[in-house]
C-alpha positions as CSV (number, residue, x, y, z in Angstrom):
1,M,143.8,-149.0,-71.4
2,P,142.6,-149.2,-67.9
3,I,143.2,-153.0,-67.9
4,D,146.1,-154.2,-69.3
5,P,145.5,-158.5,-69.2
6,A,149.5,-159.3,-69.7
7,V,150.6,-157.3,-66.2
8,A,146.8,-158.3,-64.7
9,V,147.0,-162.2,-64.8
10,G,149.0,-163.5,-61.9
11,A,149.9,-160.7,-60.4
12,E,150.1,-161.1,-57.0
13,L,147.7,-158.8,-54.2
14,P,148.7,-157.4,-50.9
15,G,148.5,-160.2,-48.6
16,R,146.8,-159.2,-45.1
17,D,146.6,-161.0,-41.7
18,L,143.2,-161.8,-40.7
19,S,141.7,-162.0,-37.1
20,W,138.0,-161.6,-35.9
21,D,136.2,-162.4,-32.7
22,S,132.6,-163.1,-31.6
23,T,131.3,-159.6,-32.1
24,D,132.1,-159.2,-35.6
25,V,130.5,-162.6,-36.2
26,L,127.3,-161.3,-34.7
27,R,127.3,-157.9,-36.0
28,Y,127.7,-160.2,-39.6
29,H,124.9,-162.3,-38.8
30,L,122.7,-159.4,-37.6
31,A,123.7,-157.5,-41.2
32,V,122.7,-160.2,-43.1
33,G,119.4,-160.7,-41.6
34,A,119.8,-163.2,-38.7
35,G,116.9,-162.3,-36.1
36,A,115.7,-163.2,-32.2
37,D,113.9,-166.5,-33.8
38,E,118.0,-167.5,-35.0
39,L,119.5,-167.4,-31.3
40,S,122.4,-169.6,-32.7
41,Y,123.7,-167.0,-35.4
42,V,123.0,-163.5,-32.8
43,Y,123.4,-165.0,-29.4
44,E,127.1,-165.7,-28.3
45,D,126.1,-168.4,-25.9
46,Q,124.1,-170.4,-28.4
47,L,126.9,-169.7,-31.5
48,R,126.8,-173.1,-33.4
49,G,129.0,-171.8,-36.1
50,V,129.4,-168.9,-38.5
51,L,128.0,-168.5,-41.8
52,P,130.6,-169.6,-44.3
53,T,130.2,-166.3,-46.3
54,F,131.9,-164.5,-43.3
55,A,134.8,-165.6,-45.3
56,T,134.1,-162.6,-48.0
57,V,134.1,-159.5,-45.3
58,A,137.0,-161.4,-43.5
59,T,139.2,-159.0,-45.4
60,T,137.6,-156.0,-45.0
61,L,136.2,-155.6,-41.5
62,R,138.8,-153.5,-40.7
63,D,138.5,-151.0,-43.8
64,T,136.9,-147.4,-43.7
65,D,137.8,-146.2,-47.2
66,P,135.6,-146.7,-50.0
67,P,137.2,-149.5,-52.5
68,A,139.6,-148.7,-55.5
69,V,139.5,-150.8,-58.4
70,K,143.1,-150.3,-58.8
71,M,145.5,-153.5,-59.1
72,P,148.8,-154.4,-61.5
73,G,147.5,-153.7,-64.9
74,I,144.0,-152.5,-64.1
75,D,142.8,-149.2,-62.8
76,V,139.2,-148.5,-63.2
77,D,136.2,-146.1,-62.1
78,L,134.6,-147.6,-59.3
79,A,131.1,-146.2,-61.0
80,R,131.6,-148.7,-63.6
81,V,132.2,-152.0,-61.6
82,V,129.5,-154.5,-60.5
83,H,130.1,-157.6,-58.6
84,G,129.4,-160.4,-61.2
85,R,129.9,-163.8,-59.6
86,Q,131.3,-165.1,-56.5
87,E,132.9,-168.4,-55.3
88,L,133.8,-169.8,-51.8
89,E,135.3,-172.9,-51.4
90,M,135.9,-174.2,-47.5
91,H,138.4,-176.0,-46.3
92,R,137.2,-176.5,-43.0
93,P,134.3,-174.4,-40.8
94,I,135.5,-170.5,-40.1
95,P,135.5,-170.6,-36.2
96,V,133.6,-168.3,-34.0
97,S,137.1,-166.4,-33.5
98,G,140.4,-166.7,-34.8
99,R,143.3,-165.7,-37.3
100,C,144.9,-166.5,-40.5
101,A,146.9,-165.1,-43.3
102,A,145.5,-164.3,-46.5
103,R,147.4,-164.5,-50.1
104,S,145.5,-162.6,-52.8
105,R,146.1,-162.7,-56.8
106,I,144.8,-161.6,-59.9
107,A,143.4,-165.0,-61.2
108,A,142.2,-164.4,-64.7
109,V,140.8,-161.3,-67.1
110,Y,137.9,-162.4,-69.5
111,D,136.5,-160.4,-72.7
112,K,132.7,-160.7,-72.4
113,G,133.0,-158.1,-75.7
114,S,131.1,-154.8,-73.9
115,A,133.1,-155.3,-70.5
116,A,135.7,-157.5,-69.0
117,V,135.6,-159.3,-66.2
118,V,138.2,-159.6,-63.7
119,V,138.7,-162.5,-60.8
120,T,140.7,-162.0,-58.0
121,E,141.3,-165.2,-55.8
122,T,142.0,-165.1,-51.9
123,T,143.3,-168.2,-50.1
124,T,143.1,-168.9,-46.7
125,E,143.4,-172.1,-44.9
126,L,139.9,-171.6,-44.0
127,F,139.1,-171.1,-47.4
128,T,139.4,-169.7,-51.3
129,S,137.3,-166.6,-52.5
130,R,136.9,-165.9,-55.7
131,I,135.5,-162.8,-56.9
132,S,134.4,-161.8,-60.4
133,I,133.9,-157.8,-60.8
134,F,132.2,-156.9,-64.1
135,V,133.8,-153.6,-65.9
136,K,131.5,-151.9,-68.1
137,G,133.2,-150.5,-71.4
138,E,136.5,-152.5,-70.9
139,G,135.9,-155.3,-73.1
140,G,136.5,-156.2,-76.7
141,F,140.4,-156.7,-76.5
142,G,140.4,-160.0,-78.0
143,G,140.7,-162.3,-75.3
144,D,139.0,-165.3,-73.8
145,R,135.6,-165.2,-72.8
146,G,135.9,-167.6,-69.5
147,P,134.5,-170.4,-69.1
148,S,130.7,-171.4,-68.5
149,T,129.4,-170.8,-65.3
150,R,126.0,-172.1,-65.6
151,A,124.1,-174.1,-63.5
152,P,120.3,-174.3,-64.5
153,A,117.9,-175.3,-61.8
154,P,116.1,-178.6,-62.4
155,G,112.7,-178.4,-64.9
156,R,110.6,-179.3,-61.9
157,E,109.1,-177.7,-58.6
158,P,111.5,-176.7,-55.9
159,D,111.4,-178.5,-52.9
160,A,111.7,-175.6,-50.9
161,E,110.8,-172.1,-51.2
162,V,111.9,-169.1,-48.2
163,L,111.2,-165.6,-48.2
164,S,113.6,-163.2,-46.8
165,P,112.6,-159.7,-46.0
166,T,115.5,-157.3,-46.3
167,D,115.3,-153.9,-44.3
168,P,115.2,-150.4,-45.8
169,R,118.6,-149.9,-43.4
170,Q,120.3,-152.9,-44.2
171,A,122.7,-151.5,-46.6
172,L,123.7,-149.3,-43.8
173,W,124.1,-152.1,-41.5
174,Y,126.2,-154.1,-44.1
175,R,128.5,-151.5,-44.8
176,L,129.8,-151.3,-41.3
177,L,131.9,-154.5,-42.2
178,G,134.1,-153.3,-44.6
179,D,132.5,-152.3,-47.7
180,R,132.4,-148.1,-47.9
181,N,131.3,-148.7,-52.0
182,P,128.9,-145.4,-52.1
183,L,126.7,-147.0,-54.5
184,H,125.1,-148.4,-51.1
185,V,124.2,-145.6,-49.3
186,D,124.9,-142.1,-52.0
187,P,122.0,-141.5,-54.1
188,V,124.1,-139.1,-56.6
189,F,126.8,-142.1,-56.8
190,A,123.8,-144.7,-57.4
191,A,122.7,-142.6,-60.4
192,R,126.1,-142.1,-62.2
193,A,126.6,-145.7,-62.0
194,G,123.0,-146.2,-63.6
195,F,120.6,-146.8,-60.6
196,P,117.4,-145.1,-59.4
197,R,118.7,-145.2,-55.9
198,P,121.5,-147.2,-53.6
199,I,121.3,-150.8,-54.1
200,L,121.7,-153.6,-51.6
201,H,125.2,-155.1,-51.6
202,G,125.2,-158.3,-53.4
203,L,127.4,-160.0,-51.0
204,C,124.3,-159.4,-48.6
205,T,121.6,-160.9,-50.8
206,Y,124.6,-163.7,-51.5
207,A,124.7,-164.7,-47.6
208,M,120.9,-164.4,-47.0
209,V,119.9,-166.8,-49.6
210,L,122.8,-169.0,-48.3
211,K,121.1,-168.7,-44.9
212,A,117.5,-169.0,-46.4
213,A,118.6,-172.5,-48.0
214,I,120.6,-174.3,-44.8
215,G,118.9,-172.8,-42.2
216,E,120.9,-172.6,-38.8
217,D,123.7,-175.8,-39.7
218,P,126.4,-173.5,-41.5
219,D,129.4,-176.0,-40.7
220,R,127.7,-178.6,-43.6
221,V,128.9,-176.4,-46.1
222,A,131.8,-177.1,-48.4
223,G,131.0,-174.9,-51.3
224,Y,129.0,-171.7,-52.5
225,Q,128.7,-170.0,-56.1
226,A,126.4,-167.7,-57.7
227,R,125.8,-165.2,-60.2
228,F,124.6,-161.9,-59.2
229,A,121.7,-161.6,-61.9
230,G,119.8,-158.8,-60.6
231,V,119.8,-155.9,-58.1
232,V,118.2,-155.8,-54.8
233,F,116.8,-152.6,-53.1
234,P,116.7,-152.2,-49.5
235,G,113.4,-153.4,-48.2
236,E,112.2,-155.6,-50.7
237,T,111.6,-159.4,-50.0
238,L,114.0,-162.2,-51.0
239,R,112.2,-165.5,-52.5
240,T,114.9,-168.2,-52.0
241,R,114.1,-171.5,-54.2
242,I,115.5,-174.8,-53.7
243,W,116.2,-177.8,-55.2
244,R,117.9,-180.9,-53.4
245,E,120.3,-182.9,-55.1
246,D,122.9,-185.6,-54.4
247,G,125.0,-183.3,-52.4
248,R,124.3,-180.1,-53.3
249,L,121.3,-177.6,-53.4
250,V,120.4,-175.6,-56.7
251,L,119.3,-172.1,-55.5
252,V,117.5,-169.4,-57.3
253,A,116.6,-166.0,-55.7
254,T,114.6,-163.6,-57.2
255,V,112.8,-160.2,-55.6
256,A,109.4,-161.3,-54.7
257,D,108.1,-157.6,-54.5
258,R,109.3,-157.1,-58.3
259,D,107.6,-159.7,-59.8
260,D,110.0,-161.9,-59.1
261,A,112.8,-160.1,-60.8
262,P,116.2,-162.0,-60.6
263,A,118.2,-161.5,-57.9
264,L,121.0,-164.6,-57.8
265,S,120.9,-167.5,-60.3
266,D,123.7,-170.2,-61.2
267,A,123.7,-170.7,-57.4
268,V,124.8,-174.0,-55.7
269,V,125.7,-174.7,-52.9
270,T,128.0,-178.0,-51.9
271,L,127.4,-180.0,-49.5
272,R,129.6,-181.5,-46.7
């Protein structure tokens, strides 16, 4: 079978030495929607910090090939894979330029019945990133379904709401950060994956929603988790609803153009 949990779980993945500079950071901030009214994100003389979600591209900045879903005990078709959930723990703020070593492993494989969820974990001195990918057609092997990650929004009106337009070219810009998945540019591949046209990278949405929630104060983020609840097409507008609670923000993001179709759910930002 393409997924063998007995082989996969706990397997070490190749480590990487990561490095970046202010140009990489500026390019990232532009790719996730920062504009001329946010100089602390787009102007090197005023860079106050780095969006914590930069951690999600720090390992791919120099990549030029499409991703392959081949790991110990795992070999699946990229067209059957979608990003299901993303979690970040920030050990300390990411500097504008720096380097660090990254270690990765397969942390878990869960059985969702019609699909499998593969969780990989990457750890550095700055952050820990956990990626959960949803592999269609690979469940039903009798494994653990995994823990609940539900984080429902409070039963009251949000404390704030932010609209964030995406650009029709946004996926093309985001691809330059190393995520060359053809799902985000090739209409034929997108159709094979079950979508009417190329979709925006989930991690781009993930970053835009965080920026909407925290404004220009990225260093106060200690953690951020969210589930990808639906797709966003480049050019659509995100609506982020924000609830403030003790030490955290609860977020829900929808697509304003499509009757608030779900984009991100179960999203929580932990604050320092």
